[in-house]
PyMOL commands that place a pseudoatom at each C-alpha (Angstrom):
pseudoatom trace, name=CA, resn=MET, resi=1, chain=A, elem=C, hetatm=0, pos=[-5.173, -11.697, -12.919]
pseudoatom trace, name=CA, resn=ARG, resi=2, chain=A, elem=C, hetatm=0, pos=[-6.180, -9.923, -9.205]
pseudoatom trace, name=CA, resn=LEU, resi=3, chain=A, elem=C, hetatm=0, pos=[-4.991, -9.051, -6.853]
pseudoatom trace, name=CA, resn=ARG, resi=4, chain=A, elem=C, hetatm=0, pos=[-4.595, -7.863, -3.138]
pseudoatom trace, name=CA, resn=VAL, resi=5, chain=A, elem=C, hetatm=0, pos=[-2.596, -6.264, -1.468]
pseudoatom trace, name=CA, resn=GLU, resi=6, chain=A, elem=C, hetatm=0, pos=[-1.843, -5.582, 2.099]
pseudoatom trace, name=CA, resn=PHE, resi=7, chain=A, elem=C, hetatm=0, pos=[1.009, -3.278, 3.515]
pseudoatom trace, name=CA, resn=THR, resi=8, chain=A, elem=C, hetatm=0, pos=[2.082, -1.358, 7.069]
pseudoatom trace, name=CA, resn=THR, resi=9, chain=A, elem=C, hetatm=0, pos=[4.819, 1.245, 7.241]
pseudoatom trace, name=CA, resn=GLU, resi=10, chain=A, elem=C, hetatm=0, pos=[7.399, 2.166, 9.851]
pseudoatom trace, name=CA, resn=PRO, resi=11, chain=A, elem=C, hetatm=0, pos=[7.965, 3.840, 12.604]
pseudoatom trace, name=CA, resn=PHE, resi=12, chain=A, elem=C, hetatm=0, pos=[4.078, 4.384, 14.062]
pseudoatom trace, name=CA, resn=ASP, resi=13, chain=A, elem=C, hetatm=0, pos=[3.277, 7.118, 15.351]
pseudoatom trace, name=CA, resn=LEU, resi=14, chain=A, elem=C, hetatm=0, pos=[0.318, 6.996, 17.543]
pseudoatom trace, name=CA, resn=ASP, resi=15, chain=A, elem=C, hetatm=0, pos=[-0.868, 10.261, 17.410]
pseudoatom trace, name=CA, resn=GLU, resi=16, chain=A, elem=C, hetatm=0, pos=[-0.325, 11.642, 13.964]
pseudoatom trace, name=CA, resn=ALA, resi=17, chain=A, elem=C, hetatm=0, pos=[0.851, 9.511, 10.754]
pseudoatom trace, name=CA, resn=PRO, resi=18, chain=A, elem=C, hetatm=0, pos=[4.430, 10.685, 9.799]
pseudoatom trace, name=CA, resn=PRO, resi=19, chain=A, elem=C, hetatm=0, pos=[5.248, 11.819, 6.212]
pseudoatom trace, name=CA, resn=HIS, resi=20, chain=A, elem=C, hetatm=0, pos=[5.542, 8.317, 5.257]
pseudoatom trace, name=CA, resn=ALA, resi=21, chain=A, elem=C, hetatm=0, pos=[2.453, 7.140, 5.847]
pseudoatom trace, name=CA, resn=LEU, resi=22, chain=A, elem=C, hetatm=0, pos=[0.849, 10.010, 4.763]
pseudoatom trace, name=CA, resn=VAL, resi=23, chain=A, elem=C, hetatm=0, pos=[2.769, 9.222, 0.727]
pseudoatom trace, name=CA, resn=ALA, resi=24, chain=A, elem=C, hetatm=0, pos=[2.034, 5.585, 1.090]
pseudoatom trace, name=CA, resn=ARG, resi=25, chain=A, elem=C, hetatm=0, pos=[-1.693, 6.283, 1.442]
pseudoatom trace, name=CA, resn=GLU, resi=26, chain=A, elem=C, hetatm=0, pos=[-1.740, 8.923, -1.004]
pseudoatom trace, name=CA, resn=VAL, resi=27, chain=A, elem=C, hetatm=0, pos=[0.261, 6.465, -3.828]
pseudoatom trace, name=CA, resn=ILE, resi=28, chain=A, elem=C, hetatm=0, pos=[-2.187, 3.496, -3.392]
pseudoatom trace, name=CA, resn=SER, resi=29, chain=A, elem=C, hetatm=0, pos=[-5.196, 5.910, -3.084]
pseudoatom trace, name=CA, resn=SER, resi=30, chain=A, elem=C, hetatm=0, pos=[-4.031, 8.122, -5.906]
pseudoatom trace, name=CA, resn=ALA, resi=31, chain=A, elem=C, hetatm=0, pos=[-3.276, 4.425, -8.670]
pseudoatom trace, name=CA, resn=ASP, resi=32, chain=A, elem=C, hetatm=0, pos=[-6.218, 2.870, -10.593]
pseudoatom trace, name=CA, resn=LEU, resi=33, chain=A, elem=C, hetatm=0, pos=[-6.663, 0.407, -8.015]
pseudoatom trace, name=CA, resn=ASP, resi=34, chain=A, elem=C, hetatm=0, pos=[-10.779, -0.720, -6.412]
pseudoatom trace, name=CA, resn=ALA, resi=35, chain=A, elem=C, hetatm=0, pos=[-11.626, -1.777, -3.044]
pseudoatom trace, name=CA, resn=VAL, resi=36, chain=A, elem=C, hetatm=0, pos=[-9.234, 0.902, -1.239]
pseudoatom trace, name=CA, resn=ASP, resi=37, chain=A, elem=C, hetatm=0, pos=[-8.379, 1.119, 2.201]
pseudoatom trace, name=CA, resn=VAL, resi=38, chain=A, elem=C, hetatm=0, pos=[-6.844, 2.817, 4.543]
pseudoatom trace, name=CA, resn=GLY, resi=39, chain=A, elem=C, hetatm=0, pos=[-6.898, 2.951, 8.370]
pseudoatom trace, name=CA, resn=PRO, resi=40, chain=A, elem=C, hetatm=0, pos=[-4.423, 3.858, 10.691]
pseudoatom trace, name=CA, resn=PHE, resi=41, chain=A, elem=C, hetatm=0, pos=[-2.074, -0.219, 11.077]
pseudoatom trace, name=CA, resn=GLY, resi=42, chain=A, elem=C, hetatm=0, pos=[-2.642, -1.250, 8.035]
pseudoatom trace, name=CA, resn=ASN, resi=43, chain=A, elem=C, hetatm=0, pos=[-4.089, -0.692, 4.681]
pseudoatom trace, name=CA, resn=THR, resi=44, chain=A, elem=C, hetatm=0, pos=[-5.384, -2.483, 1.028]
pseudoatom trace, name=CA, resn=ALA, resi=45, chain=A, elem=C, hetatm=0, pos=[-6.552, -2.881, -1.621]
pseudoatom trace, name=CA, resn=GLU, resi=46, chain=A, elem=C, hetatm=0, pos=[-7.645, -4.377, -4.852]
pseudoatom trace, name=CA, resn=GLY, resi=47, chain=A, elem=C, hetatm=0, pos=[-6.778, -4.622, -8.430]
pseudoatom trace, name=CA, resn=GLY, resi=48, chain=A, elem=C, hetatm=0, pos=[-5.694, -5.910, -11.755]
pseudoatom trace, name=CA, resn=ALA, resi=49, chain=A, elem=C, hetatm=0, pos=[-2.304, -7.377, -11.232]
pseudoatom trace, name=CA, resn=ASP, resi=50, chain=A, elem=C, hetatm=0, pos=[-0.014, -4.644, -13.168]
pseudoatom trace, name=CA, resn=GLN, resi=51, chain=A, elem=C, hetatm=0, pos=[-1.500, -1.859, -11.895]
pseudoatom trace, name=CA, resn=VAL, resi=52, chain=A, elem=C, hetatm=0, pos=[-1.225, -3.696, -7.763]
pseudoatom trace, name=CA, resn=LEU, resi=53, chain=A, elem=C, hetatm=0, pos=[1.730, -4.275, -8.867]
pseudoatom trace, name=CA, resn=GLY, resi=54, chain=A, elem=C, hetatm=0, pos=[2.817, -0.696, -10.263]
pseudoatom trace, name=CA, resn=ALA, resi=55, chain=A, elem=C, hetatm=0, pos=[1.559, 0.525, -7.340]
pseudoatom trace, name=CA, resn=VAL, resi=56, chain=A, elem=C, hetatm=0, pos=[3.727, -1.813, -4.838]
pseudoatom trace, name=CA, resn=GLU, resi=57, chain=A, elem=C, hetatm=0, pos=[6.472, -0.456, -6.564]
pseudoatom trace, name=CA, resn=ALA, resi=58, chain=A, elem=C, hetatm=0, pos=[5.701, 3.705, -6.125]
pseudoatom trace, name=CA, resn=LEU, resi=59, chain=A, elem=C, hetatm=0, pos=[4.375, 2.946, -2.766]
pseudoatom trace, name=CA, resn=LEU, resi=60, chain=A, elem=C, hetatm=0, pos=[8.398, 1.379, -2.274]
pseudoatom trace, name=CA, resn=ARG, resi=61, chain=A, elem=C, hetatm=0, pos=[10.024, 3.939, -4.057]
pseudoatom trace, name=CA, resn=GLN, resi=62, chain=A, elem=C, hetatm=0, pos=[8.173, 6.717, -2.508]
pseudoatom trace, name=CA, resn=ALA, resi=63, chain=A, elem=C, hetatm=0, pos=[7.446, 5.257, 1.044]
pseudoatom trace, name=CA, resn=LEU, resi=64, chain=A, elem=C, hetatm=0, pos=[11.450, 4.747, 1.637]
pseudoatom trace, name=CA, resn=ALA, resi=65, chain=A, elem=C, hetatm=0, pos=[12.244, 8.342, 0.200]
pseudoatom trace, name=CA, resn=SER, resi=66, chain=A, elem=C, hetatm=0, pos=[9.643, 9.872, 2.528]
pseudoatom trace, name=CA, resn=GLY, resi=67, chain=A, elem=C, hetatm=0, pos=[11.545, 8.437, 5.960]
pseudoatom trace, name=CA, resn=ALA, resi=68, chain=A, elem=C, hetatm=0, pos=[10.203, 5.106, 6.017]
pseudoatom trace, name=CA, resn=THR, resi=69, chain=A, elem=C, hetatm=0, pos=[12.245, 1.959, 7.904]
pseudoatom trace, name=CA, resn=ARG, resi=70, chain=A, elem=C, hetatm=0, pos=[10.113, -0.329, 7.230]
pseudoatom trace, name=CA, resn=VAL, resi=71, chain=A, elem=C, hetatm=0, pos=[7.534, -1.219, 5.186]
pseudoatom trace, name=CA, resn=SER, resi=72, chain=A, elem=C, hetatm=0, pos=[5.555, -4.584, 5.332]
pseudoatom trace, name=CA, resn=LEU, resi=73, chain=A, elem=C, hetatm=0, pos=[3.771, -5.750, 2.675]
pseudoatom trace, name=CA, resn=GLN, resi=74, chain=A, elem=C, hetatm=0, pos=[1.147, -9.092, 1.425]
pseudoatom trace, name=CA, resn=VAL, resi=75, chain=A, elem=C, hetatm=0, pos=[0.121, -9.367, -1.891]
pseudoatom trace, name=CA, resn=ASN, resi=76, chain=A, elem=C, hetatm=0, pos=[-2.190, -12.010, -2.802]
pseudoatom trace, name=CA, resn=VAL, resi=77, chain=A, elem=C, hetatm=0, pos=[-4.253, -13.902, -6.053]
pseudoatom trace, name=CA, resn=ILE, resi=78, chain=A, elem=C, hetatm=0, pos=[-7.837, -13.118, -5.235]
pseudoatom trace, name=CA, resn=GLU, resi=79, chain=A, elem=C, hetatm=0, pos=[-9.279, -16.467, -4.768]
pseudoatom trace, name=CA, resn=GLY, resi=80, chain=A, elem=C, hetatm=0, pos=[-11.214, -17.844, -7.795]
pseudoatom trace, name=CA, resn=ASP, resi=81, chain=A, elem=C, hetatm=0, pos=[-9.488, -15.208, -10.211]
pseudoatom trace, name=CA, resn=ARG, resi=82, chain=A, elem=C, hetatm=0, pos=[-5.461, -17.766, -10.517]
for i in range(1, 82): cmd.bond("trace and resi %d" % i, "trace and resi %d" % (i + 1))
show_as sticks, trace
zoom trace
């Protein structure tokens, strides 16, 4: 099964990316995922279920430890891959 994760971390800082946002992006960028897209207002990545779920766990733990007060995420099964 393939999954897509979309996430944001808060609090936002429009002048400079806060540490929790940088950590979250690094976790996703260094995970064994494909179709990674990181941006200032949202981030997405796709991959196998085990890889996405492992990356989400690391993302939550490390972003919260780095000062995130909120992590919003959505995980979807990629259509046709159930």
